[in-house]
C-alpha positions as CSV (number, residue, x, y, z in Angstrom):
1,M,193.9,-148.9,44.5
2,A,190.8,-148.1,42.4
3,G,188.9,-145.0,43.3
4,M,191.7,-143.3,45.2
5,T,193.4,-140.1,44.2
6,S,196.5,-141.0,46.2
7,Q,198.0,-143.7,48.4
8,T,200.9,-143.9,50.8
9,S,202.4,-146.7,52.7
10,A,201.4,-147.1,56.3
11,P,203.9,-145.9,58.8
12,A,206.0,-148.5,60.6
13,V,204.3,-149.0,63.9
14,A,204.3,-151.6,66.6
15,S,201.4,-154.0,66.9
16,V,198.8,-151.7,68.4
17,P,195.0,-151.5,68.4
18,L,193.4,-149.9,65.4
19,T,191.9,-146.5,66.2
20,V,190.7,-144.1,63.5
21,G,189.6,-140.5,64.2
22,F,187.1,-138.6,62.1
23,D,186.2,-134.9,61.8
24,L,182.5,-134.2,61.8
25,D,181.3,-131.2,59.6
26,M,181.8,-131.8,55.9
27,T,183.6,-135.1,56.7
28,L,180.9,-137.3,58.2
29,I,178.0,-134.9,57.9
30,D,176.8,-132.1,55.5
31,S,175.7,-129.6,58.1
32,R,175.5,-126.7,55.7
33,P,171.7,-126.5,55.5
34,G,171.3,-126.8,59.2
35,I,174.0,-124.3,60.1
36,K,172.6,-121.9,57.6
37,A,169.2,-122.2,59.3
38,A,170.7,-121.6,62.7
39,Y,172.5,-118.5,61.5
40,Q,169.4,-117.2,59.9
41,A,167.5,-117.7,63.2
42,L,170.2,-115.9,65.2
43,S,170.2,-113.0,62.7
44,A,166.4,-112.7,62.9
45,E,166.5,-112.7,66.7
46,T,169.3,-110.2,67.1
47,G,168.6,-107.9,64.1
48,T,172.2,-108.3,63.0
49,F,172.9,-109.2,59.4
50,I,174.6,-112.5,58.9
51,D,175.3,-113.8,55.4
52,A,174.5,-117.4,56.1
53,D,175.3,-118.5,52.6
54,E,178.8,-117.1,53.0
55,A,179.2,-118.5,56.5
56,V,178.6,-122.1,55.5
57,T,181.5,-121.9,53.0
58,R,183.9,-121.6,55.9
59,L,183.0,-124.6,58.0
60,G,185.7,-126.1,60.1
61,P,187.1,-123.4,62.5
62,P,185.5,-122.7,65.8
63,L,182.2,-120.8,66.0
64,D,183.7,-117.8,67.6
65,Q,185.9,-117.2,64.5
66,E,182.8,-117.0,62.2
67,L,180.8,-114.8,64.6
68,A,183.7,-112.3,64.6
69,H,182.7,-111.5,61.0
70,W,179.3,-110.3,62.2
71,F,179.4,-109.2,65.8
72,P,181.6,-106.9,67.9
73,E,184.2,-108.7,70.0
74,A,182.3,-107.9,73.3
75,E,179.2,-109.7,72.0
76,I,180.8,-112.9,70.6
77,E,180.6,-115.0,73.7
78,A,176.9,-114.3,74.3
79,M,176.1,-114.8,70.6
80,A,177.9,-118.1,70.6
81,D,175.9,-119.3,73.6
82,R,172.7,-118.2,72.0
83,Y,173.6,-119.9,68.7
84,R,174.3,-123.1,70.5
85,E,170.9,-122.9,72.2
86,L,169.1,-122.3,68.9
87,Y,171.1,-125.0,67.1
88,P,169.1,-128.2,68.1
89,A,165.8,-126.7,66.9
90,Y,167.2,-125.5,63.5
91,A,170.3,-127.5,62.5
92,I,169.7,-131.2,63.3
93,E,166.8,-132.1,61.1
94,P,168.2,-130.6,57.8
95,T,171.6,-132.1,58.1
96,R,172.5,-135.2,56.1
97,A,175.2,-137.8,56.3
98,M,178.0,-137.5,53.8
99,P,178.2,-140.3,51.2
100,G,180.0,-143.2,52.8
101,A,179.9,-141.9,56.3
102,R,178.1,-144.8,58.0
103,E,180.1,-147.3,56.0
104,A,183.4,-145.6,56.9
105,I,182.7,-145.9,60.6
106,A,181.5,-149.4,60.2
107,A,184.6,-150.3,58.2
108,V,186.8,-149.4,61.2
109,Q,184.6,-151.4,63.6
110,E,184.4,-154.4,61.4
111,L,188.2,-154.6,61.4
112,G,188.0,-154.7,65.2
113,G,189.0,-151.1,65.7
114,R,187.6,-148.0,67.4
115,A,186.2,-145.1,65.4
116,I,186.2,-141.8,67.3
117,V,184.9,-138.4,66.3
118,V,187.0,-135.4,67.1
119,T,185.4,-132.0,66.2
120,A,185.5,-128.3,67.0
121,K,181.7,-128.4,67.3
122,H,179.9,-128.1,70.7
123,E,180.0,-131.7,71.8
124,P,176.3,-132.1,72.8
125,N,175.3,-130.8,69.4
126,A,177.8,-133.1,67.7
127,R,176.2,-136.1,69.5
128,L,172.7,-134.9,68.5
129,H,173.8,-135.0,64.8
130,L,175.3,-138.5,65.1
131,D,172.3,-139.9,67.0
132,H,169.8,-138.4,64.5
133,L,171.7,-139.8,61.5
134,G,172.4,-143.2,63.0
135,I,176.2,-142.8,62.8
136,R,177.6,-144.8,65.7
137,P,181.3,-144.0,66.6
138,D,182.9,-145.4,69.7
139,A,183.6,-142.0,71.2
140,V,182.9,-138.3,70.5
141,V,185.2,-135.4,71.6
142,G,184.2,-131.8,71.0
143,W,185.6,-128.3,71.3
144,L,188.9,-129.2,69.7
145,W,190.2,-127.4,66.6
146,A,193.3,-127.9,64.4
147,E,196.4,-128.7,66.5
148,A,194.3,-129.0,69.6
149,K,192.7,-132.1,68.1
150,A,196.0,-133.9,68.8
151,E,195.0,-134.0,72.5
152,A,192.2,-136.4,71.8
153,L,193.9,-138.3,69.1
154,R,196.9,-139.0,71.4
155,A,194.6,-139.9,74.3
156,Y,192.9,-142.5,72.2
157,G,196.0,-143.7,70.4
158,A,194.7,-142.9,67.0
159,Q,196.9,-143.9,64.1
160,V,194.8,-142.2,61.5
161,Y,192.7,-139.0,61.4
162,V,190.3,-138.3,58.6
163,G,189.1,-134.8,57.8
164,D,188.3,-132.3,55.1
165,H,190.1,-129.2,56.3
166,V,193.7,-128.1,56.5
167,G,193.1,-127.7,60.3
168,D,192.4,-131.5,60.4
169,V,195.7,-132.1,58.6
170,R,197.5,-130.0,61.2
171,G,195.8,-131.9,64.0
172,A,196.7,-135.3,62.6
173,R,200.4,-134.3,62.0
174,T,200.6,-132.8,65.5
175,A,199.4,-136.1,67.0
176,G,201.8,-138.1,64.8
177,A,198.8,-139.7,63.1
178,L,198.5,-140.4,59.4
179,S,196.5,-137.6,57.8
180,V,193.8,-138.9,55.4
181,A,192.0,-136.0,53.7
182,V,188.8,-135.8,51.7
183,P,188.1,-132.6,49.6
184,T,184.4,-132.6,50.5
185,G,184.5,-129.4,52.5
186,P,186.0,-125.9,51.9
187,C,189.5,-127.0,51.2
188,P,190.3,-128.4,47.7
189,E,192.7,-131.2,47.1
190,P,195.8,-129.1,46.2
191,Q,195.4,-127.1,49.5
192,L,195.1,-130.3,51.5
193,R,198.2,-131.7,49.9
194,E,200.1,-128.5,50.5
195,A,199.1,-128.6,54.1
196,G,200.8,-132.1,54.4
197,A,198.0,-134.6,54.0
198,D,199.5,-138.1,53.6
199,V,196.6,-139.5,51.7
200,V,193.8,-137.8,49.7
201,L,190.7,-139.8,48.9
202,P,187.9,-138.5,46.7
203,D,185.4,-139.0,49.5
204,L,184.5,-141.4,52.3
205,T,183.2,-144.1,50.0
206,A,186.9,-144.9,49.2
207,L,187.9,-145.3,52.8
208,P,186.9,-148.9,53.5
209,D,189.1,-150.3,50.7
210,W,192.0,-147.9,51.7
211,L,191.7,-148.9,55.3
212,A,191.7,-152.6,54.7
213,E,194.9,-152.2,52.7
214,Y,196.4,-150.0,55.4
215,V,195.7,-152.6,58.1
216,R,197.1,-155.4,55.8
217,S,200.3,-153.5,55.2
218,S,200.9,-152.3,58.8
219,R,201.2,-154.1,62.0
220,T,198.0,-152.7,63.4
221,V,195.8,-155.3,65.1
222,P,192.2,-155.5,66.1
223,A,191.4,-153.6,69.3
224,Q,190.2,-156.6,71.2
225,A,193.3,-158.5,70.5
226,G,195.2,-156.2,72.9
């Protein structure tokens, strides 16, 4: 199909409602400017140097992993709490939707399916981003990273999970979902393929066409058909 870097056949599944999961940071939203501002605010408040430019090149894993680069282990929990408190004031306004983000969510819903966001981010802050940008998924689940994302993907019966990080690939595969990757975050296409991504698209603008073909070639049905 035009515009794709790869395509795979849909898995053989029984007729089930369409549910597609999405990662948040660097998949649906470009949160780098906002996260950079939040780290700079935390650095100024604590007097601890944080290389915010470097930190935003590693988006994906949980906050605690990044803070471990800058704070002693005994301080990480308190610094994480403070970062999350600062976050709404500094990180929401500068963040932008990734190209095709709204259209990708809409494509799922227009096919009668459910679009869910499953992210490692603090769930209230994830919801603030989505509300601010007018991105309207059917559900949002936070605090889950890599293989742990499978908990939510299984609970919602997701057949597909879309993400930008190798951790997203691992989460999809653990859940038994098709891993659709976009190299719009810190992981380039070869790394995503090596991690086991089933499909690599250039970005979310290619998702609606791919998804329509996936639904046509599988036995997935609209959610309301039950």
